[in-house]
TORKE-647890 format. One line per 4 residues: for each residue x, y, z of C-alpha. Coordinates in nm, 2 decimals. Layout:
N
X:Y:Z  ...;
END
This chain:
791
0.00:0.00:0.00  0.28:0.24:0.09  0.47:0.18:-0.24  0.14:0.20:-0.44;
0.06:0.54:-0.28  0.40:0.68:-0.37  0.36:0.55:-0.73  0.03:0.72:-0.76;
0.19:1.05:-0.66  0.46:1.01:-0.92  0.21:0.91:-1.20  0.00:1.22:-1.11;
0.30:1.45:-1.17  0.37:1.32:-1.52  0.05:1.45:-1.70  0.11:1.79:-1.54;
0.45:1.83:-1.68  0.33:1.70:-2.02  0.08:1.99:-2.04  0.36:2.24:-1.97;
0.55:2.10:-2.26  0.28:2.14:-2.52  0.25:2.52:-2.48  0.61:2.61:-2.58;
0.79:2.65:-2.91  1.13:2.47:-2.92  1.46:2.59:-3.07  1.79:2.44:-3.17;
2.14:2.47:-3.03  2.42:2.46:-3.29  2.79:2.47:-3.25  3.14:2.35:-3.32;
3.41:2.20:-3.10  3.78:2.27:-3.18  4.12:2.23:-3.02  4.36:2.51:-2.93;
4.49:2.52:-3.29  4.14:2.54:-3.44  4.12:2.18:-3.56  3.78:2.01:-3.52;
3.71:1.76:-3.24  3.44:1.49:-3.24  3.35:1.57:-2.88  3.04:1.47:-2.68;
2.80:1.74:-2.58  2.55:1.68:-2.30  2.26:1.91:-2.18  2.27:1.84:-1.81;
1.92:1.93:-1.71  1.76:1.71:-1.98  2.01:1.42:-1.97  2.03:1.44:-2.35;
2.31:1.51:-2.59  2.49:1.43:-2.90  2.83:1.36:-3.05  3.00:1.62:-3.28;
3.07:1.51:-3.64  3.42:1.47:-3.77  3.43:1.84:-3.86  3.34:1.93:-3.50;
2.99:2.05:-3.57  2.68:1.95:-3.37  2.31:2.03:-3.33  2.07:1.97:-3.05;
1.71:2.03:-3.14  1.39:2.05:-2.93  1.51:2.30:-2.66  1.28:2.54:-2.48;
1.40:2.90:-2.42  1.59:2.91:-2.09  1.93:2.84:-1.92  2.12:2.52:-1.97;
2.45:2.38:-1.86  2.64:2.20:-2.13  2.91:1.94:-2.06  3.16:1.90:-2.34;
3.40:1.61:-2.31  3.66:1.44:-2.53  3.93:1.18:-2.45  4.27:1.35:-2.39;
4.12:1.70:-2.32  4.00:1.89:-2.02  3.62:1.89:-2.01  3.42:2.21:-2.04;
3.10:2.31:-1.85  2.93:2.61:-2.01  2.62:2.79:-1.91  2.41:2.91:-2.21;
2.10:3.13:-2.23  1.88:3.02:-2.51  1.64:3.31:-2.57  1.39:3.32:-2.86;
1.60:3.19:-3.15  1.84:2.93:-3.25  2.19:2.97:-3.10  2.53:2.89:-3.26;
2.84:2.86:-3.04  3.21:2.75:-3.07  3.39:2.57:-2.79  3.77:2.54:-2.76;
3.92:2.25:-2.57  4.26:2.23:-2.41  4.46:1.91:-2.44  4.54:1.73:-2.11;
4.70:1.39:-2.02  4.54:1.41:-1.67  4.22:1.22:-1.70  4.07:1.27:-1.35;
4.10:1.64:-1.39  3.90:1.63:-1.71  3.59:1.48:-1.54  3.30:1.72:-1.50;
3.17:1.78:-1.15  2.79:1.81:-1.11  2.77:1.78:-0.73  2.78:2.16:-0.72;
2.40:2.25:-0.69  2.44:2.53:-0.96  2.58:2.27:-1.21  2.85:2.50:-1.33;
3.21:2.41:-1.40  3.46:2.18:-1.22  3.65:2.47:-1.07  3.37:2.71:-0.99;
3.23:2.56:-0.68  3.39:2.64:-0.35  3.40:2.28:-0.20  3.66:2.01:-0.25;
3.50:1.74:-0.47  3.64:1.41:-0.61  3.48:1.25:-0.91  3.51:0.89:-1.04;
3.33:0.72:-1.33  3.24:0.36:-1.42  3.58:0.28:-1.56  3.75:0.38:-1.23;
3.50:0.17:-1.02  3.54:-0.13:-1.25  3.92:-0.11:-1.23  3.92:-0.09:-0.85;
3.62:-0.31:-0.77  3.70:-0.52:-0.46  3.35:-0.67:-0.40  3.18:-0.36:-0.25;
3.11:-0.01:-0.36  3.28:0.15:-0.06  3.61:-0.04:-0.11  3.64:0.09:-0.47;
3.67:0.45:-0.33  3.97:0.38:-0.11  4.21:0.49:-0.39  4.10:0.85:-0.34;
4.29:1.07:-0.09  4.09:1.13:0.23  3.86:0.82:0.17  3.89:0.50:0.37;
3.66:0.23:0.49  3.54:0.04:0.79  3.54:-0.33:0.71  3.37:-0.63:0.87;
3.51:-0.92:0.68  3.41:-0.95:0.31  3.11:-0.78:0.15  3.04:-0.54:0.44;
3.21:-0.20:0.44  3.13:0.16:0.51  3.29:0.47:0.36  3.49:0.71:0.58;
3.57:1.07:0.48  3.84:1.24:0.67  3.79:1.02:0.97  3.42:1.06:0.97;
3.16:0.79:0.90  2.82:0.66:1.02  2.58:0.96:1.05  2.84:1.23:0.98;
2.86:1.16:0.61  2.57:1.11:0.38  2.52:0.87:0.09  2.28:1.00:-0.18;
2.15:0.75:-0.43  1.98:0.93:-0.72  1.90:1.23:-0.50  1.76:1.03:-0.20;
1.96:0.98:0.12  2.04:0.61:0.17  1.88:0.49:0.50  2.03:0.15:0.58;
2.06:0.15:0.96  2.40:0.29:0.92  2.48:0.32:1.29  2.68:0.00:1.31;
3.02:-0.08:1.15  2.88:-0.43:1.06  2.59:-0.27:0.87  2.74:-0.23:0.52;
2.64:0.02:0.26  2.36:-0.17:0.07  2.45:-0.06:-0.28  2.51:-0.29:-0.58;
2.87:-0.22:-0.68  2.78:-0.29:-1.05  2.49:-0.05:-1.05  2.71:0.26:-1.00;
2.80:0.47:-1.30  2.93:0.79:-1.14  3.03:0.90:-0.79  3.10:1.25:-0.66;
3.25:1.28:-0.31  3.20:1.62:-0.14  3.46:1.67:0.13  3.39:1.89:0.42;
3.08:2.07:0.55  2.78:2.00:0.33  2.49:2.03:0.58  2.35:2.34:0.40;
2.24:2.16:0.09  2.21:1.80:0.21  2.10:1.82:0.58  2.23:1.72:0.92;
2.41:1.40:0.81  2.62:1.60:0.56  2.82:1.75:0.84  3.15:1.60:0.72;
3.09:1.51:0.36  2.85:1.36:0.10  2.88:1.07:-0.15  2.66:1.13:-0.44;
2.57:0.84:-0.67  2.46:0.98:-1.00  2.29:0.78:-1.28  2.46:0.76:-1.62;
2.33:0.99:-1.89  2.02:0.86:-2.05  2.07:0.67:-2.38  2.03:0.85:-2.71;
1.71:0.82:-2.91  1.67:0.48:-3.08  1.95:0.30:-2.89  1.91:-0.03:-2.71;
2.23:-0.17:-2.56  2.37:-0.34:-2.26  2.66:-0.54:-2.12  2.74:-0.86:-1.92;
3.01:-0.85:-1.65  3.16:-1.16:-1.50  3.42:-1.15:-1.21  3.61:-1.40:-1.00;
3.82:-1.34:-0.69  4.06:-1.60:-0.57  4.08:-1.52:-0.20  3.73:-1.63:-0.12;
3.62:-1.77:-0.46  3.38:-1.48:-0.51  3.19:-1.52:-0.83  3.00:-1.22:-0.96;
2.77:-1.19:-1.26  2.58:-0.87:-1.36  2.37:-0.81:-1.67  2.24:-0.47:-1.78;
2.02:-0.35:-2.07  1.91:0.01:-2.14  1.73:0.19:-2.43  1.54:0.49:-2.56;
1.24:0.45:-2.78  1.08:0.78:-2.88  1.18:0.95:-2.55  1.07:0.66:-2.34;
1.38:0.55:-2.15  1.45:0.24:-1.95  1.73:0.05:-1.78  1.74:-0.28:-1.60;
2.01:-0.47:-1.41  2.04:-0.81:-1.23  2.35:-0.89:-1.02  2.44:-1.22:-0.85;
2.74:-1.27:-0.61  2.85:-1.58:-0.42  3.16:-1.61:-0.20  3.32:-1.86:0.04;
3.50:-1.82:0.37  3.79:-1.58:0.31  4.16:-1.64:0.38  4.39:-1.46:0.61;
4.77:-1.49:0.64  4.76:-1.65:0.99  4.68:-1.99:1.14  4.60:-1.86:1.49;
4.48:-1.56:1.68  4.47:-1.45:2.05  4.14:-1.36:2.22  4.09:-1.29:2.59;
4.44:-1.43:2.66  4.36:-1.76:2.48  4.54:-1.87:2.16  4.28:-2.01:1.91;
4.33:-2.17:1.57  4.24:-2.05:1.22  4.20:-2.37:1.04  4.34:-2.38:0.69;
4.39:-2.00:0.71  4.01:-1.95:0.66  3.78:-1.76:0.89  3.49:-2.00:0.95;
3.14:-1.88:0.84  3.24:-1.57:0.65  3.07:-1.69:0.33  2.78:-1.51:0.17;
2.53:-1.47:-0.11  2.40:-1.16:-0.28  2.11:-1.11:-0.52  2.03:-0.75:-0.65;
1.81:-0.60:-0.91  1.71:-0.25:-1.04  1.48:-0.12:-1.30  1.43:0.24:-1.43;
1.17:0.38:-1.67  1.08:0.73:-1.76  1.03:1.01:-2.01  1.27:1.26:-2.15;
1.10:1.56:-2.32  1.19:1.92:-2.41  1.03:2.03:-2.08  1.27:1.81:-1.88;
1.27:1.45:-1.77  1.10:1.22:-1.52  1.21:0.87:-1.41  1.10:0.60:-1.17;
1.36:0.36:-1.03  1.29:0.04:-0.83  1.58:-0.15:-0.68  1.63:-0.42:-0.42;
1.95:-0.53:-0.25  1.96:-0.88:-0.09  2.25:-1.02:0.11  2.29:-1.32:0.33;
2.63:-1.33:0.50  2.78:-1.53:0.77  2.92:-1.37:1.09  3.25:-1.51:1.20;
3.18:-1.78:1.46  3.42:-1.62:1.71  3.23:-1.29:1.70  2.92:-1.43:1.89;
2.95:-1.58:2.23  3.29:-1.71:2.35  3.51:-1.86:2.07  3.67:-2.20:2.13;
3.87:-2.45:1.92  3.57:-2.67:1.87  3.33:-2.41:1.71  3.61:-2.27:1.50;
3.67:-2.60:1.31  3.55:-2.62:0.95  3.33:-2.91:0.84  3.50:-2.91:0.50;
3.24:-2.69:0.32  3.38:-2.34:0.29  3.07:-2.21:0.11  2.82:-2.29:0.39;
2.64:-2.01:0.56  2.59:-2.13:0.92  2.48:-1.97:1.25  2.53:-1.69:1.32;
2.45:-1.50:1.00  2.27:-1.19:0.88  2.00:-1.14:0.62  1.98:-0.79:0.48;
1.72:-0.65:0.23  1.69:-0.30:0.11  1.41:-0.20:-0.12  1.41:0.15:-0.28;
1.15:0.33:-0.50  1.28:0.66:-0.62  1.12:0.92:-0.85  1.33:1.20:-1.00;
1.17:1.48:-1.20  1.33:1.79:-1.36  1.09:2.05:-1.49  1.18:2.36:-1.68;
1.00:2.68:-1.59  1.10:2.96:-1.82  1.47:3.02:-1.74  1.45:2.82:-1.42;
1.44:2.46:-1.31  1.24:2.27:-1.05  1.38:1.94:-0.93  1.16:1.69:-0.73;
1.29:1.37:-0.57  1.06:1.13:-0.39  1.16:0.81:-0.23  1.04:0.52:-0.02;
1.29:0.27:0.14  1.23:-0.05:0.33  1.54:-0.19:0.51  1.52:-0.53:0.69;
1.81:-0.66:0.89  1.78:-1.00:1.05  2.05:-1.16:1.26  2.01:-1.54:1.31;
2.19:-1.71:1.60  2.14:-2.01:1.83  1.99:-1.89:2.16  2.21:-2.10:2.39;
2.52:-1.92:2.26  2.39:-1.61:2.43  2.32:-1.79:2.76  1.94:-1.82:2.71;
1.72:-2.12:2.63  1.47:-2.17:2.34  1.25:-1.87:2.27  0.93:-1.80:2.08;
1.15:-1.62:1.82  1.34:-1.94:1.74  1.68:-1.86:1.61  1.60:-1.49:1.53;
1.83:-1.30:1.76  1.77:-0.95:1.63  1.54:-0.80:1.37  1.53:-0.44:1.26;
1.27:-0.31:1.02  1.31:0.05:0.90  1.07:0.23:0.67  1.17:0.57:0.53;
0.97:0.82:0.33  1.16:1.11:0.17  1.06:1.42:-0.03  1.31:1.68:-0.17;
1.24:1.98:-0.39  1.48:2.24:-0.52  1.40:2.55:-0.73  1.69:2.69:-0.92;
1.62:3.05:-0.99  1.82:3.24:-1.25  1.81:3.61:-1.15  2.07:3.75:-1.39;
2.39:3.64:-1.57  2.58:3.71:-1.24  2.33:3.59:-0.98  2.14:3.27:-0.93;
1.97:3.11:-0.63  1.83:2.79:-0.50  1.54:2.75:-0.26  1.52:2.39:-0.13;
1.29:2.18:0.09  1.37:1.84:0.24  1.16:1.61:0.46  1.18:1.25:0.58;
0.98:1.03:0.80  1.14:0.72:0.96  0.96:0.43:1.14  1.16:0.15:1.31;
1.03:-0.18:1.45  1.23:-0.46:1.61  1.20:-0.83:1.70  1.41:-1.13:1.81;
1.52:-1.25:2.15  1.79:-0.99:2.18  1.76:-0.61:2.22  1.96:-0.34:2.06;
1.73:-0.05:1.95  1.37:0.02:2.05  1.08:0.12:1.83  1.09:0.48:1.72;
0.95:0.74:1.48  1.15:1.03:1.35  1.03:1.33:1.15  1.29:1.57:0.99;
1.23:1.88:0.78  1.47:2.14:0.64  1.45:2.46:0.44  1.75:2.63:0.28;
1.84:2.92:0.06  2.17:2.93:-0.14  2.29:3.21:-0.36  2.58:3.24:-0.60;
2.73:3.56:-0.73  2.98:3.58:-1.01  3.17:3.90:-0.90  3.41:3.86:-1.20;
3.44:3.59:-1.46  3.72:3.43:-1.26  3.59:3.50:-0.91  3.27:3.33:-0.78;
3.13:3.36:-0.43  2.84:3.18:-0.26  2.65:3.19:0.07  2.34:3.03:0.22;
2.14:2.96:0.53  1.94:2.65:0.65  1.68:2.59:0.91  1.61:2.23:1.03;
1.38:2.06:1.28  1.36:1.70:1.40  1.12:1.51:1.63  1.22:1.18:1.79;
0.95:0.97:1.95  1.13:0.66:2.10  0.93:0.40:2.29  1.04:0.25:2.62;
1.13:-0.12:2.62  1.06:-0.35:2.92  1.24:-0.69:2.90  1.10:-0.99:3.10;
1.32:-1.15:3.37  1.36:-1.53:3.38  1.48:-1.75:3.67  1.76:-2.00:3.65;
1.51:-2.25:3.49  1.43:-2.00:3.22  1.08:-1.96:3.36  0.93:-1.60:3.35;
0.92:-1.44:3.70  0.66:-1.18:3.60  0.91:-0.90:3.66  1.07:-0.68:3.39;
1.38:-0.46:3.36  1.38:-0.14:3.16  1.64:-0.13:2.88  1.55:0.22:2.78;
1.30:0.49:2.88  1.04:0.68:2.68  1.23:0.95:2.49  1.05:1.24:2.32;
1.30:1.50:2.19  1.28:1.78:1.94  1.57:1.96:1.79  1.59:2.29:1.59;
1.91:2.42:1.43  2.02:2.71:1.21  2.33:2.66:1.00  2.51:2.85:0.72;
2.81:2.85:0.49  3.00:3.07:0.25  3.27:3.01:0.00  3.46:3.14:-0.30;
3.65:3.01:-0.60  3.93:3.22:-0.75  4.03:3.10:-1.10  4.36:3.28:-1.11;
4.43:3.15:-1.46  4.39:2.83:-1.66  4.65:2.66:-1.44  4.58:2.79:-1.09;
4.26:2.77:-0.88  4.21:2.85:-0.51  3.89:2.76:-0.32  3.78:2.84:0.03;
3.47:2.72:0.21  3.36:2.82:0.56  3.06:2.66:0.73  2.88:2.62:1.06;
2.72:2.28:1.05  2.52:2.07:1.30  2.42:1.71:1.36  2.11:1.59:1.54;
2.16:1.28:1.78  2.02:0.97:1.62  1.79:0.72:1.81  2.07:0.47:1.84;
2.28:0.73:2.02  2.00:0.82:2.25  1.84:0.49:2.33  2.06:0.18:2.25;
2.13:-0.07:2.52  2.24:-0.41:2.40  2.50:-0.64:2.24  2.62:-0.53:1.90;
2.77:-0.86:1.79  2.91:-0.73:1.47  3.11:-0.48:1.67  3.19:-0.73:1.95;
3.07:-0.50:2.23  2.78:-0.39:2.45  2.67:-0.04:2.34  2.48:0.21:2.57;
2.32:0.53:2.46  2.26:0.86:2.64  1.90:1.01:2.64  2.04:1.35:2.73;
2.27:1.41:2.43  2.25:1.75:2.26  2.30:1.85:1.90  2.65:1.87:1.77;
2.77:2.21:1.64  3.08:2.25:1.42  3.28:2.53:1.27  3.47:2.42:0.97;
3.72:2.57:0.72  3.82:2.39:0.41  4.07:2.51:0.15  4.18:2.37:-0.18;
4.46:2.48:-0.42  4.50:2.31:-0.76  4.78:2.36:-1.01  4.70:2.19:-1.34;
4.87:2.19:-1.68  4.86:1.94:-1.97  5.09:1.68:-1.80  5.09:1.78:-1.43;
4.83:1.81:-1.15  4.90:1.91:-0.79  4.62:1.95:-0.54  4.64:2.04:-0.18;
4.34:2.03:0.05  4.39:2.13:0.42  4.10:2.15:0.66  4.03:2.25:1.02;
3.72:2.19:1.24  3.60:2.27:1.59  3.31:2.06:1.73  3.09:2.16:2.03;
2.94:1.85:2.18  3.10:1.60:1.95  2.92:1.26:1.99  3.12:0.95:1.98;
3.13:0.59:2.10  3.41:0.51:2.34  3.53:0.20:2.53  3.48:0.22:2.91;
3.73:-0.04:3.02  3.45:-0.24:3.19  3.30:-0.57:3.08  2.93:-0.60:3.02;
2.71:-0.81:3.26  2.53:-0.96:2.96  2.65:-1.30:2.85  2.90:-1.30:2.56;
2.89:-0.92:2.53  3.25:-0.83:2.57  3.36:-0.47:2.65  3.10:-0.20:2.75;
3.11:0.10:2.51  2.90:0.41:2.57  2.81:0.72:2.37  2.97:1.04:2.51;
2.98:1.40:2.41  3.29:1.63:2.43  3.43:1.93:2.25  3.68:1.82:1.99;
3.92:1.96:1.73  4.01:1.81:1.39  4.27:1.91:1.14  4.45:1.75:0.85;
4.45:1.74:0.47  4.52:1.56:0.15  4.78:1.59:-0.12  4.72:1.47:-0.48;
5.00:1.46:-0.74  4.98:1.33:-1.10  5.26:1.36:-1.35  5.29:1.23:-1.70;
5.67:1.26:-1.77  5.64:1.09:-2.11  5.34:1.00:-2.32  5.15:0.70:-2.20;
5.33:0.69:-1.86  5.15:0.84:-1.55  5.27:0.86:-1.20  5.04:0.93:-0.90;
5.08:1.02:-0.54  4.81:1.06:-0.28  4.88:1.15:0.08  4.62:1.19:0.37;
4.66:1.28:0.73  4.41:1.34:1.01  4.48:1.48:1.36  4.21:1.51:1.62;
4.20:1.60:1.99  3.94:1.56:2.26  3.94:1.91:2.43  3.78:1.77:2.75;
3.99:1.46:2.81  4.31:1.57:2.64  4.32:1.24:2.44  4.27:1.15:2.07;
3.93:1.04:1.96  3.88:0.66:1.89  3.88:0.50:1.55  4.09:0.77:1.38;
4.24:0.66:1.05  4.62:0.66:1.04  4.82:0.86:0.79  4.88:0.69:0.46;
5.06:0.74:0.13  4.95:0.57:-0.20  5.19:0.58:-0.49  5.12:0.45:-0.83;
5.26:0.40:-1.18  5.04:0.34:-1.49  5.15:0.26:-1.84  4.91:0.30:-2.12;
5.00:0.05:-2.40  5.06:0.22:-2.74  4.82:0.13:-3.02  4.90:-0.20:-3.19;
5.15:-0.28:-2.92  5.00:-0.63:-2.93  4.81:-0.74:-3.23  4.43:-0.71:-3.20;
4.46:-0.55:-2.85  4.34:-0.19:-2.79  4.32:0.04:-2.49  4.57:-0.17:-2.29;
4.72:-0.06:-1.96  4.94:-0.18:-1.68  4.96:-0.04:-1.33  5.15:-0.09:-1.00;
5.05:0.07:-0.67  5.19:0.06:-0.32  5.02:0.19:-0.01  5.22:0.27:0.30;
5.01:0.31:0.62  5.16:0.46:0.93  5.11:0.31:1.27  4.83:0.46:1.48;
4.96:0.53:1.82  4.73:0.83:1.89  4.44:0.63:2.04  4.17:0.69:2.30;
4.18:0.54:2.65  4.13:0.16:2.64  4.18:0.16:2.26  4.46:-0.05:2.10;
4.75:0.08:1.91  4.78:-0.05:1.55  5.11:-0.11:1.37  5.19:0.03:1.03;
5.20:-0.18:0.71  5.25:-0.17:0.34  5.04:-0.32:0.06  5.13:-0.39:-0.30;
4.86:-0.39:-0.57  4.89:-0.44:-0.95  4.67:-0.48:-1.25  4.64:-0.49:-1.62;
4.36:-0.46:-1.88  4.29:-0.46:-2.25  4.02:-0.47:-2.51  3.97:-0.71:-2.79;
3.74:-0.63:-3.09  3.49:-0.91:-3.13  3.23:-0.84:-3.39  3.12:-0.48:-3.36;
3.20:-0.45:-2.98  3.52:-0.44:-2.77  3.53:-0.70:-2.50  3.71:-0.57:-2.19;
3.94:-0.79:-1.99  4.09:-0.69:-1.65  4.32:-0.87:-1.40  4.41:-0.71:-1.07;
4.57:-0.82:-0.75  4.54:-0.69:-0.39  4.79:-0.75:-0.11  5.01:-0.94:-0.35;
5.28:-0.99:-0.09  5.03:-1.16:0.14  5.11:-0.91:0.42  5.00:-0.98:0.78;
4.84:-0.65:0.89  4.56:-0.49:1.10  4.33:-0.22:0.96  4.28:0.03:1.24;
3.91:0.07:1.14  3.83:-0.30:1.10  3.60:-0.45:1.35  3.78:-0.78:1.34;
4.09:-0.60:1.48  3.92:-0.62:1.82  3.96:-1.00:1.79  4.33:-0.97:1.68;
4.23:-1.10:1.34  4.43:-0.98:1.04  4.28:-0.86:0.71  4.25:-1.06:0.39;
4.55:-1.22:0.24  4.65:-1.22:-0.13  4.36:-1.17:-0.37  4.36:-1.18:-0.75;
4.06:-1.06:-0.95  3.96:-1.15:-1.30  3.70:-0.94:-1.48  3.54:-0.97:-1.82;
3.29:-0.72:-1.96  3.10:-0.80:-2.28  2.90:-0.51:-2.43  2.62:-0.56:-2.68;
2.41:-0.34:-2.91  2.06:-0.45:-3.00  1.99:-0.14:-3.22;
END
């Protein structure tokens, strides 16, 4: 019923925008693309607001018909050249333009950035933004979407085994960074490290990572950064195409298969994808580990019960007209993954022994399902644009475990230890108002309603409802052609209605005594916050760009931080909330300097932040009274200071040879305790060398490449009280890829390897580090992509 109601709203909007379209005369945009010497380029031209475009002819000319009068942002791209983003004003007649492109060997710099709400060029927004496309994700795919982003400076992950990972931006994760999928915030019970980001890694075409304060545009959870997952441009008229992807990973015998088809028939667009993944228990470079003073075995170097199975699908359909575009996307993520046997209860040699079947998913395990229904509509209104995003999400998380492991007998719930059911309704609207060539504004509204239910014989989080709304105004002023400033304000309010939970008490014979104990009280809290930001971008010349962004952000305490009181097995600890937590307030400054020429790119991004009432989870040094719970951790609130930065260096000394260097460092300080904050990523340096094979280097092979990367991670000795120090380590990765023309398509082959030296190391952010378990050993990935064209 809920999904049907949302679908009715979406279908109601489509006829309205169709009426708008019928009342306007359309025009054509003509132009020519050339290089610095005036030679024509067959570049690609995309109209951002409509998701439509064309490819220039060999003489560089192009034409895009069916455009209403108004303002548009054009993205012009061509391999080997810096991309262009141009704002054009199409008045009452056809327009003819000429675009000049500058040659560049730095491919990442040539990607167009669209995360800026004004959709202007890659250097004109004031925030630090990293962009990656499908080729980057496929080259660095390690089984999850989050792990593919680790090659970017300032980005790391929190891992729990294989298939479960969460992104970290500048040391911040959970509810301090936001993941937006097609304009809708991903709500997947992200408060636990063992709750992975439920995104199909094959269903991601473009990712834009906003570093630093982003609460103004995106809301409370954008305090420290935003990861925007953008859909690929809609296919051109008359095209029906797709691809098949098959992957294999040696460490845990992961087999992945993904099939996609998309098309455009008379402005009706569609896209569908199905993904299957299966993996076995993964290998570690160790045959024993130490837990609670006991040395325990790791049989055959495999962690028992870390196998899993994933089944995902997505389907998009919509219209693309001269008035804009409207699409409806339905997707579902399904994952069944084992939880390492030693993570629940007290591990011993007997329950760690394999039965010879490394692909079995035994107790304990988790079953995750994430359903999303998302509507995206862009409507042109004279020179202005209205964007409407509506979403419904259903997230089910089930943890299955034998009751006696937890010190309790049979229960009415059977083997269901914990169930969390989260429903989220989201509505976002943004009106982009073009005042003059130098001024433009955005007025935005965001609202979400969350409802959580729970079940099982364990308790972690009570029932709750949460209503959040926000209203913001953002303005951009182009003082000069090379000097752009922006500023904005945002008002937010949130209501939390959290139900008390009374748990029955049983005697030694497991009979109910009729008495109860309160795990959490009734909590009714409301929060209101005002935030703002301002920034500038100074384009000194074609080579130098300076950005500065200042912001005062906030974050509202989540229900888990206010009310949790139970065993979080995936984190190996008993977590306790605090009903009296207040909103966080931060004051942040973020700067970025970029020097870019045809064969050299240098980027420096320092940042500094001060937090009032920073909320974090810290170890107490005490053991929980609950059976099998481990250490007691509690949510605390202190003033804190963060600083650090990233350095990005790319140099092409000779044609086809590229060197890269990425450095990141984070320093924080608890101003009340005088200690570092827990779970702070250590400093790291990633160096790489990539050789692009010349044409015809090997007969029938095209677009070949070979790369070598080495990551050196420093030891992390700046830890909180009762937190363990982590030693430094080094990792060697390598890969190669090429294309083979078969028929009318190029089949793409890729081979890559991670931790090729089989290093024994601990990731400071990994949850299994608490059990003294090292990370994965050597892993070699094989990938084959087969494109096809139906028409």
